C-alpha positions in Angstrom: -47.4 -37.4 -31.3 -46.2 -34.2 -32.9 -45.2 -36.1 -36.0 -48.7 -37.5 -36.3 -50.1 -34.0 -36.1 -47.8 -32.7 -38.8 -48.7 -35.8 -41.0 -52.4 -34.8 -40.8 -51.7 -31.2 -42.0 -49.3 -32.4 -44.7 -51.9 -34.9 -46.1 -54.6 -32.2 -45.9 -52.6 -29.6 -47.7 -51.4 -32.1 -50.3 -55.0 -33.2 -51.1 -56.2 -29.6 -51.4 -53.2 -28.7 -53.6 -53.8 -31.6 -56.0 -57.5 -30.8 -56.2 -56.7 -27.2 -56.9 -54.3 -28.2 -59.7 -57.0 -30.5 -61.2 -59.5 -27.7 -61.1 -57.1 -25.4 -63.0 -56.4 -28.1 -65.5 -60.1 -28.7 -66.1 -61.4 -25.1 -66.2 -62.2 -25.3 -69.9 -64.0 -28.6 -69.6 -67.8 -28.6 -70.1 -69.8 -28.9 -66.9 -72.6 -31.4 -66.2 -75.1 -32.0 -63.4 -74.2 -34.8 -61.1 -76.5 -36.6 -58.6 -75.1 -37.9 -55.3 -75.7 -41.6 -54.6 -74.2 -41.6 -51.1 -71.4 -40.1 -49.0 -69.4 -41.1 -45.9 -66.5 -40.0 -43.8 -65.0 -43.2 -42.2 -62.7 -43.1 -39.3 -59.1 -42.6 -40.5 -56.5 -44.7 -38.9 -53.8 -42.2 -40.1 -53.7 -38.9 -41.8 -56.6 -36.4 -42.1 -60.3 -37.2 -42.2 -61.6 -37.7 -45.8 -65.2 -37.4 -46.8 -66.0 -39.4 -50.0 -69.0 -38.7 -52.2 -70.3 -41.2 -54.7 -72.2 -39.8 -57.7 -73.4 -40.3 -61.2 -73.7 -38.0 -64.2 -74.7 -38.2 -67.8 -72.4 -37.2 -70.7 -72.7 -38.0 -74.4 -76.0 -39.8 -73.7 -74.4 -42.3 -71.4 -74.4 -42.6 -67.5 -71.2 -42.6 -65.6 -70.3 -43.0 -62.0 -67.4 -41.5 -60.0 -66.3 -40.4 -56.6 -64.6 -37.4 -55.1 -62.9 -37.0 -51.8 -62.6 -33.9 -49.6 -60.0 -33.7 -46.8 -60.8 -32.3 -43.4 -58.7 -31.6 -40.3 -61.6 -32.7 -38.1 -63.7 -35.9 -38.6 -66.8 -34.1 -37.3 -66.5 -31.5 -40.1 -66.0 -34.3 -42.6 -69.1 -36.0 -41.4 -71.1 -32.8 -41.6 -69.9 -32.3 -45.2 -70.8 -35.9 -46.1 -74.3 -35.4 -44.6 -74.9 -32.6 -47.2 -74.8 -35.2 -50.0 -77.8 -37.3 -49.3 -79.1 -39.5 -52.1 -80.4 -37.3 -55.0 -78.5 -34.0 -54.2 -77.4 -32.4 -57.4 -74.1 -30.5 -57.9 -71.8 -29.6 -60.8 -68.9 -31.6 -62.2 -66.6 -30.9 -65.1 -66.3 -33.6 -67.7 -63.2 -34.3 -69.8 -63.8 -33.8 -73.5 -63.3 -37.0 -75.4 -63.1 -39.0 -72.2 -66.6 -38.6 -70.6 -65.8 -41.2 -67.9 -63.4 -38.7 -66.4 -64.9 -36.0 -64.2 -63.8 -33.4 -61.7 -66.2 -32.5 -59.0 -66.4 -28.9 -57.7 -66.0 -28.7 -53.9 -67.8 -26.4 -51.6 -71.3 -24.9 -51.2 -71.1 -23.3 -54.6 -71.1 -26.8 -56.1 -74.5 -27.6 -54.7 
């Protein structure tokens, strides 16, 4: 059981680290407004709880869709986070220059 608990923390910290590195790498990318389509936090069979937000945004006159996932140590917290992204909620994303189909969503309340 202790191994499972450690696995949850390891996955959580790995996901946070990867997203942080992506944010640093995209800090000079232009931002765009994104609109949420839906969000969920399904029951995880292993690892940490992960809320997934599905969204769309416009770049270079075209519409694109993407997702971002946010890890949580508690499923309840993940469900509460997903509930913030009801259909139509707007938030900021960064769009990769020259590759507008690639975006990085900004996490947290400041993104809303």
